[in-house]
N, C-alpha and C positions, 0 to 999 in steps of 0.2 A: 587131207585136203586143207585143213585149217593151217597146218604148219607151212605148207607150200604157199598158201595165200599170204601169210604173214611175211614170209621171206620175199615174195614177189613185191609186196607193197614197199618194204624197206629198200630192196634193190632198185626199184624204179625211182623212188624218192632221192636216193643217193645219186644215181646215174643222171637224173634230170637236174640235179643241183638244188633241189628243194631243201635238202639237209646235207650237212658236210660229210657225215659218216654214220655208221650204225653197227650194231651187234645184235644178231638174232639168237635168242635163247629159246629154241623151239624143240618140241618133241613130237614125233621122232625126228632125229637130226637129218636123215635122208642120205647119209653117206654109206649105209650098208646096201641099199638097193642098187642094182645094176641099171644100165640104161633101159633095158627091156625086161628085167626080172626083179620081182619083189623078193626081199630076203629078210628073215627075222621079223621084226615089228615094222620095218620100213617098207611101205608100199610104193612110195614115190621118192625119187632122188631129187630132193628139194633144190640142191645146188645146181644140178644139171638142168633142171627145168628152168630155173631162174636165169642161168647163163644163156640158154638157147633163146628164151624170150627176149632178153636184152639185146642179143644179136639180131633177132628178127624185127623187133619193134622199134628199137632206138639205134640200130646200126652200130652197136658197141663192138669194137674190134678186139680189144684186149680185156681179159677178165682174169683177175688174180684170185 
């Protein structure tokens, strides 16, 4: 949960223009978990959660 929270804070600050860019060095990285299935040590897909919330809360259309 802490890794997801850190990434969310960074993503929202970049998307809102508060900071220019960022790089999240977090563990677990979240790329092993599927959308609805935990795998290995990854319980949450941090990137998918961040992307979905940016789309919902800030109406961000394009995410790289």
